C-alpha positions as CSV (number, residue, x, y, z in Angstrom):
1,M,0.0,0.0,0.0
2,P,1.8,3.2,-1.2
3,I,1.7,6.3,0.9
4,K,0.2,9.1,-1.1
5,N,0.5,12.0,1.3
6,K,4.1,13.4,1.7
7,S,3.5,14.6,5.2
8,M,2.3,11.1,6.2
9,A,5.4,9.6,4.6
10,L,7.6,12.0,6.6
11,L,5.8,11.2,9.8
12,W,6.2,7.5,9.1
13,L,10.0,8.0,8.6
14,L,10.3,10.1,11.8
15,I,8.6,7.4,13.8
16,T,10.3,4.3,12.3
17,L,13.9,5.5,11.8
18,P,14.7,6.1,15.6
19,I,13.2,2.6,16.3
20,L,15.3,0.9,13.6
21,F,18.5,2.9,14.2
22,P,18.8,4.0,17.8
23,I,21.5,6.5,18.6
24,T,23.5,6.0,21.8
25,L,25.1,9.0,23.3
26,S,28.0,9.1,25.8
27,A,29.3,11.9,27.9
28,Q,32.8,13.1,27.9
29,I,35.0,11.6,30.7
30,E,36.1,14.1,33.3
31,L,39.6,13.4,34.7
32,V,40.8,14.3,38.1
33,P,43.7,16.7,37.9
34,V,47.2,15.3,38.5
35,N,47.8,17.7,41.4
36,N,44.6,16.7,43.3
37,D,44.9,15.5,46.9
38,V,43.0,12.3,46.2
39,Y,46.1,10.6,44.7
40,P,48.1,10.4,47.9
41,F,45.0,9.1,49.6
42,L,44.5,6.4,47.0
43,E,48.2,5.5,47.3
44,K,47.8,5.1,51.0
45,L,44.7,2.9,50.6
46,S,46.7,0.8,48.0
47,L,49.6,0.4,50.4
48,E,47.2,-0.9,53.1
49,G,45.9,-3.4,50.5
50,L,42.3,-2.0,50.5
51,I,42.3,-1.0,46.8
52,D,44.3,-1.7,43.6
53,F,45.8,1.6,42.5
54,N,48.8,2.1,40.2
55,Q,50.5,5.5,40.4
56,N,51.6,5.2,36.7
57,N,48.0,5.4,35.5
58,I,47.2,9.0,36.4
59,P,45.2,11.0,35.7
60,I,42.1,8.8,36.3
61,S,38.4,9.5,35.8
62,R,36.2,10.9,38.6
63,R,34.1,7.7,38.2
64,A,37.1,5.5,39.0
65,V,37.9,7.6,42.1
66,A,34.3,7.3,43.3
């Protein structure tokens, strides 16, 4: 059944395309600055064996700190 009305065809496209091809968005990662006071604290926790932290992998994301 062909669609005769152009506005109806546009409406059909606007409804079906997002369903067929969903777009995933991701936010930019925010890094903790290298001179932040959290790094010595993480190092101390690592020395106590409470967390696994490598000083060579800085800066790290705020999510990883949390």
